[in-house]
C-alpha positions in Angstrom: -38.9 -83.4 -12.0 -36.9 -86.6 -11.7 -36.7 -88.9 -8.7 -34.1 -88.1 -6.0 -31.9 -90.8 -4.5 -30.9 -90.4 -0.9 -27.7 -92.4 0.0 -26.7 -93.6 3.4 -24.8 -90.6 4.8 -21.5 -90.5 6.7 -22.5 -91.2 10.3 -19.1 -90.0 11.6 -16.5 -91.7 13.8 -15.0 -93.5 10.8 -18.1 -95.7 10.3 -18.3 -97.2 6.9 -21.6 -99.2 7.1 -24.8 -99.5 9.0 -27.4 -102.3 9.4 -31.0 -101.5 8.6 -33.1 -102.2 11.8 -36.5 -101.0 10.6 -38.0 -98.8 8.0 -40.1 -95.9 9.3 -41.8 -95.5 5.9 -43.1 -97.7 3.1 -43.2 -97.5 -0.7 -46.0 -95.1 -1.5 -45.8 -93.0 1.6 -45.4 -89.2 1.2 -42.6 -87.8 3.3 -41.5 -84.3 4.4 -38.1 -82.8 4.4 -36.0 -84.2 7.3 -38.5 -86.8 8.2 -37.0 -89.9 9.8 -37.2 -92.7 7.3 -35.1 -95.5 8.7 -33.6 -96.8 11.9 -30.0 -98.1 11.4 -27.6 -99.8 13.7 -23.9 -99.0 13.5 -21.0 -100.4 15.5 -21.6 -97.5 17.9 -25.3 -97.0 18.3 -28.8 -97.2 16.9 -29.7 -93.9 15.1 -32.7 -92.7 13.0 -31.8 -91.3 9.6 -33.8 -88.3 8.2 -34.2 -87.8 4.5 -33.4 -84.4 3.1 -36.0 -84.8 0.3 -39.8 -84.5 0.2 -42.1 -86.5 -2.0 -43.4 -90.0 -2.5 -41.3 -93.0 -1.6 -40.9 -95.1 -4.8 -38.2 -97.5 -3.6 -36.5 -98.7 -0.4 -33.0 -100.0 -1.0 -32.4 -102.8 1.5 -34.4 -104.9 4.0 -34.2 -105.0 7.8 -31.2 -107.0 8.8 -29.2 -106.0 5.6 -26.0 -104.0 5.9 -25.6 -101.0 3.6 -22.3 -99.2 3.0 -22.0 -95.5 3.4 -22.7 -93.7 0.1 -24.9 -96.5 -1.3 -28.6 -95.8 -2.2 -31.0 -95.9 0.8 -34.3 -94.5 -0.5 -35.7 -93.1 -3.7 -38.2 -90.3 -3.6 -40.2 -88.5 -6.4 -41.8 -85.1 -6.2 -45.4 -85.1 -4.7 -46.8 -83.3 -7.7 -45.5 -86.1 -10.0 -46.8 -88.7 -7.6 -50.3 -87.2 -7.5 -50.3 -87.0 -11.3 -49.4 -90.7 -11.7 -52.1 -91.6 -9.2 -54.6 -89.6 -11.1 -53.8 -91.6 -14.2 -54.4 -94.9 -12.4 -57.7 -93.5 -11.0 -59.0 -92.6 -14.5 -58.5 -88.9 -14.4 -56.2 -89.1 -17.5 -59.2 -89.9 -19.8 -61.1 -86.9 -18.4 -58.1 -84.7 -19.0 -58.0 -85.8 -22.6 -61.6 -85.1 -23.1 -61.2 -81.6 -21.8 -58.0 -81.0 -23.8 -59.3 -81.5 -27.3 -59.4 -77.8 -27.9 -55.8 -77.4 -26.6 -52.4 -78.7 -27.2 -52.8 -81.9 -25.2 -50.1 -80.8 -22.7 -51.4 -82.2 -19.4 -48.4 -81.5 -17.1 -49.6 -80.7 -13.7 -50.7 -77.0 -13.6 -49.9 -76.3 -17.2 -51.6 -76.5 -20.6 -52.7 -74.6 -23.7 -55.9 -73.7 -25.4 -59.3 -73.1 -23.9 -59.3 -76.1 -21.7 -56.1 -75.3 -19.8 -57.8 -73.2 -17.1 -60.3 -76.0 -16.4 -57.5 -78.5 -16.2 -55.6 -76.3 -13.7 -58.7 -75.9 -11.6 -59.2 -79.7 -11.7 -55.6 -80.3 -10.6 -55.8 -77.8 -7.8 -59.1 -79.4 -6.6 -57.6 -82.8 -6.6 -54.4 -81.7 -4.8 -56.5 -80.0 -2.1 -59.1 -82.7 -1.8 -61.9 -80.4 -2.7 -65.1 -80.9 -4.7 -64.8 -81.1 -8.5 -68.4 -80.5 -9.3 -69.3 -78.0 -12.1 -70.2 -74.5 -11.2 -73.8 -74.0 -10.3 -74.4 -77.6 -9.2 -76.7 -77.8 -6.3 -74.6 -80.3 -4.4 -70.9 -80.8 -5.0 -69.9 -84.5 -4.6 -66.8 -85.1 -2.5 -63.6 -85.7 -4.5 -62.0 -89.1 -4.4 -59.8 -89.4 -1.4 -56.1 -88.9 -2.1 -54.5 -92.2 -1.1 -51.2 -92.7 -2.9 -49.8 -95.7 -1.1 -51.2 -99.1 -2.0 -50.1 -100.2 1.4 -52.3 -97.5 3.0 -55.2 -98.7 0.8 -54.7 -102.3 1.8 -54.4 -101.4 5.5 -57.6 -99.4 5.4 -59.4 -102.2 3.5 -58.2 -104.9 5.9 -59.6 -103.0 8.8 -62.8 -101.9 7.0 -61.8 -98.2 7.2 -63.5 -95.9 4.6 -60.6 -93.7 3.5 -63.1 -91.1 2.2 -64.1 -90.4 5.7 -60.5 -89.5 6.8 -58.9 -86.1 6.8 -55.4 -86.6 5.2 -52.5 -85.2 7.1 -50.1 -85.3 4.2 -49.4 -82.5 1.7 -52.6 -81.5 -0.2 -54.7 -83.7 2.0 -53.1 -87.0 1.1 -54.2 -89.8 3.4 -51.1 -91.3 5.1 -50.6 -94.6 6.9 -50.6 -92.7 10.2 -54.2 -91.4 9.4 -55.4 -94.9 8.9 -53.6 -96.2 12.0 -55.3 -93.4 14.0 -58.7 -94.6 12.8 -57.9 -98.2 13.6 -56.6 -97.5 17.1 -59.3 -97.7 19.9 -60.2 -94.7 21.9 -58.1 -94.4 25.2 -59.8 -96.4 27.8 -61.8 -98.4 25.3 -61.7 -102.2 25.2 -62.8 -102.3 21.6 -60.8 -104.4 19.2 -60.6 -103.3 15.5 -62.3 -105.6 13.1 -60.5 -107.4 10.3 -57.0 -108.9 10.4 -55.0 -108.4 13.6 -51.8 -107.4 11.9 -50.8 -103.8 12.7 -49.4 -101.4 10.3 -45.9 -101.8 11.6 -46.0 -105.6 11.3 -47.5 -105.4 7.9 -45.1 -102.9 6.5 -41.8 -104.1 8.1 -40.7 -107.6 7.3 -38.7 -109.7 9.7 -35.0 -109.1 9.6 -33.2 -111.4 7.3 -30.8 -114.1 8.6 -27.9 -115.2 6.5 -28.9 -118.3 4.6 -25.6 -120.1 5.4 -26.6 -120.1 9.1 -30.2 -121.4 8.5 -30.8 -125.0 7.5 -33.9 -125.8 5.5 -35.6 -127.2 8.6 -35.2 -124.0 10.5 -38.4 -122.4 11.9 -38.2 -118.6 12.3 -39.2 -117.1 15.7 -40.4 -113.6 16.4 -37.6 -111.2 17.3 -38.0 -108.7 20.1 -38.1 -105.0 19.0 -34.7 -103.7 18.2 -32.9 -107.1 18.6 -31.4 -109.3 16.0 -33.8 -111.8 14.4 -33.3 -115.3 15.7 -34.0 -118.8 14.3 -34.9 -122.0 16.1 -33.0 -125.0 14.8 -34.2 -128.1 16.6 -33.8 -127.4 20.2 -31.3 -124.6 19.7 -31.9 -120.9 19.2 -29.5 -119.2 16.8 -29.0 -115.4 17.1 -26.9 -113.6 14.5 -24.0 -111.7 16.0 -24.2 -108.2 14.4 -24.7 -104.5 15.1 -23.9 -103.3 18.5 -23.5 -106.8 19.9 -21.0 -107.7 17.2 -19.0 -104.5 17.9 -18.9 -105.2 21.6 -17.8 -108.7 21.0 -15.0 -107.6 18.7 -13.8 -104.9 21.1 -13.8 -107.2 24.2 -12.1 -110.0 22.3 -9.4 -107.6 21.1 -9.0 -106.2 24.6 -8.4 -109.6 26.1 -5.9 -110.4 23.3 -3.9 -107.2 23.5 -4.0 -106.0 27.1 -2.1 -107.7 29.9 -4.8 -106.8 32.4 -4.7 -107.3 36.2 -7.7 -107.0 38.6 -7.4 -106.0 42.2 -10.2 -105.3 44.7 -10.9 -103.9 48.2 -13.9 -103.8 50.5 -14.9 -100.3 51.8 -17.3 -99.1 54.4 -19.8 -97.1 52.3 -21.9 -95.9 55.3 -20.3 -92.4 55.4 -20.8 -92.1 51.7 -24.5 -92.9 52.0 -24.9 -90.4 54.8 -23.1 -87.7 52.7 -25.5 -88.4 49.8 -28.5 -88.1 52.1 -27.2 -84.7 53.4 -26.6 -83.4 49.9 -30.0 -84.4 48.7 -31.7 -82.9 51.8 -29.9 -79.6 51.3 -30.6 -79.6 47.5 -33.8 -81.6 46.8 -34.1 -80.0 43.4 -30.6 -81.3 42.4 -30.4 -84.9 43.8 -27.3 -87.0 43.3 -27.0 -90.7 43.1 -24.5 -92.9 44.8 -22.9 -93.6 41.4 -22.2 -89.9 41.0 -20.2 -89.9 44.3 -18.3 -93.0 43.2 -17.5 -91.2 40.0 -16.2 -88.2 42.0 -14.0 -90.5 44.0 -12.6 -91.9 40.7 -11.9 -88.4 39.4 -10.1 -87.5 42.6 -8.0 -90.7 42.2 -7.1 -89.9 38.6 -5.9 -86.4 39.6 -3.5 -88.1 42.0 -2.6 -91.1 39.8 -2.9 -89.8 36.1 -1.0 -92.9 34.9 -4.4 -94.7 34.8 -6.0 -92.1 32.6 -4.0 -93.2 29.6 -3.8 -95.4 26.5 -1.1 -97.4 24.8 -0.2 -96.6 21.2 2.3 -99.0 19.7 5.5 -98.2 21.6 4.3 -95.3 23.7 2.0 -94.4 26.5 -0.3 -91.4 26.1 -1.6 -89.8 29.3 -4.6 -87.5 29.0 -5.0 -84.3 31.1 -8.8 -84.5 30.5 -11.0 -87.2 31.9 -13.7 -88.4 29.5 -15.6 -90.6 31.8 -17.3 -93.7 30.3 -20.3 -95.1 32.2 -21.1 -98.7 31.3 -24.8 -99.1 30.7 -26.9 -102.2 30.0 -29.5 -101.6 27.3 -31.9 -103.7 25.2 -29.3 -103.8 22.5 -26.4 -104.8 24.6 -23.7 -103.2 26.8 -22.6 -99.8 25.7 -20.4 -97.1 27.3 -21.6 -93.6 26.7 -19.0 -90.9 27.5 -19.3 -87.7 29.7 -16.6 -85.4 28.2 -14.4 -83.4 30.5 -15.9 -84.9 33.6 -13.0 -83.5 35.7 -14.3 -80.0 35.1 -17.9 -80.6 36.3 -19.3 -79.9 39.7 -21.1 -82.7 41.6 -24.5 -81.2 40.5 -23.3 -80.9 36.9 -21.9 -84.4 36.9 -25.2 -85.8 38.3 -27.2 -84.0 35.6 -24.9 -85.2 32.9 -25.0 -88.8 34.2 -28.8 -88.8 34.3 -29.2 -87.4 30.8 -26.5 -89.7 29.4 -27.7 -93.0 30.8 -31.4 -92.2 29.9 -30.4 -91.4 26.3 -28.3 -94.5 26.1 -31.1 -96.8 27.1 -33.5 -95.0 24.8 -31.0 -95.5 21.9 -30.9 -91.8 21.0 -27.2 -91.1 21.7 -25.2 -90.2 18.5 -22.1 -92.3 17.7 -19.8 -89.4 18.9 -21.1 -89.8 22.4 -20.0 -93.5 22.5 -16.4 -93.0 21.7 -13.4 -91.1 23.1 -13.5 -92.3 26.7 -10.3 -92.3 28.8 -11.6 -94.1 31.9 -14.7 -96.2 32.6 -16.9 -96.7 35.7 -19.0 -99.9 35.8 -21.8 -100.3 38.4 -22.6 -104.0 38.3 -23.9 -103.9 41.8 -27.3 -103.1 40.3 -27.4 -106.8 39.2 -27.1 -108.0 42.8 -23.5 -109.1 42.6 -20.5 -108.2 44.9 -17.6 -108.4 42.5 -16.3 -109.0 39.0 -13.2 -109.0 36.9 -14.4 -106.5 34.2 -12.7 -106.3 30.8 -11.0 -103.0 30.0 -12.8 -100.8 27.4 -10.1 -100.6 24.7 -8.2 -98.3 24.1 -8.5 -97.2 27.7 -6.1 -98.5 30.4 -8.3 -98.9 33.5 -11.8 -99.6 34.7 -13.4 -99.4 38.2 -16.2 -101.7 39.1 -18.7 -101.2 41.9 -20.5 -104.1 43.6 -23.7 -104.0 45.6 -23.8 -102.2 48.9 -24.9 -104.7 51.6 -25.0 -104.9 55.4 -21.9 -106.7 56.7 -20.1 -107.0 60.1 -17.4 -104.3 60.3 -15.0 -103.2 63.0 -15.2 -99.5 63.9 -13.0 -98.2 66.6 -12.4 -101.7 67.9 -16.1 -102.5 68.1 -17.9 -105.0 65.8 -21.0 -103.4 64.2 -23.1 -103.7 61.1 -22.1 -101.3 58.3 -22.9 -100.7 54.6 -20.1 -102.4 52.8 -19.2 -102.3 49.1 -16.5 -104.1 47.1 -14.5 -102.0 44.6 -12.5 -103.6 41.8 -9.9 -102.1 39.5 -8.8 -103.7 36.3 -5.8 -102.0 34.8 -3.4 -102.4 31.9 -0.1 -103.5 33.5 1.8 -101.8 30.7 0.8 -98.3 31.9 1.7 -98.8 35.5 2.8 -101.3 38.2 1.0 -102.6 41.2 2.1 -99.7 43.4 0.3 -97.1 41.4 -2.8 -99.3 40.8 -3.0 -100.1 44.5 -2.5 -96.5 45.5 -5.3 -95.4 43.2 -7.8 -98.0 44.4 -7.0 -97.3 48.1 -7.6 -93.6 47.5 -11.0 -94.3 45.9 -11.9 -96.5 48.9 -10.7 -93.8 51.3 -13.0 -91.3 49.6 -15.9 -93.7 50.0 -15.1 -94.1 53.8 -14.3 -90.4 54.2 -16.3 -88.3 51.7 -14.7 -85.1 53.1 -11.6 -86.1 51.0 -13.7 -85.2 47.9 -14.0 -81.5 48.9 
């Protein structure tokens, strides 16, 4: 059988390219159908790409940091049987096959042959593929067959850490020893303080080179520095650190720059007494401890209530027209290791408070873990941004193009507040609204923000 080439698939949402973040396999590894082989970063998210072919990896097309267009080769795989046969040739089995095939046709394809020696050859192949003994019948003690280690990288990894591959039980097809088997033998037992002997490089650092940096940006005197996992590789030039702008960070930069260029945005703000909102949340969680809600969920409900009353802000501008959406696809700004992303909760207006809380928890967790598909990061109609978690009171956030508005929530702090003519200490939060002045005027924007603040101060309005 011939080798199979797996190309970078269409990742959806109109994406035409992806940057290789890290290979999950190396040349020589044996993979299974739908095994994840590479982690790529698109303009939307970081995703792991599974390969639809099984076999031995013979070529990786591209290095970490390199951008590959959709439809271009990503990985080349050859069938396992062919891979084992080639390995046998390198191990010296070919000569033995020829000796046993003198009475036959000489056809030594795996599992096939002619003449009196063909049965022996088939048995020999089966024994090698299964990792069993190949001793002659009647032998008092059958010697153990040579371990099936196809990948040179696996052999080197085992050799560097003084691991006897013959002592390992291969987890790959036919008992093939894979890199994970060697890594398991290297790793110390849980709770142990033992350190493996040999070089200190792990399999991941040995197999995955540092992401490449465009040569135009790296002078000859540049000294590379270690990049954190999942982030762009950086270079130190003199006293300056140079970080390539690419992947999610580049996509965010492009979108924010375009938003500032195209949208005549205005930011307004108001302080609100959040004490009643916190009390309402405590009551909800006391009544339903198995379905807790966060303060952010209640702020989201306030925004959804405001959008029902002021749908002008749930809109987008398309050339010479304004398009208002009847459905609210709520974006939640989330800070992750790879930068700021805005995962979307579709049809948030149709969810109950408990459903919204569950969706928010699942969405933000997946966003930070980098497991959200690109489709979950587009299509938003309105965004909620909680920058209070960073310990700040206010901001002038940039609208998430092509949306028309964004609400920001600051930290909730104790402040002096007048209640029924009396000065007291209350939990106060600053709310901001940045809106596209093309979709509405100040009256609509002010009415919306005031309604959200009223919902914070009187949560009964949300019922």
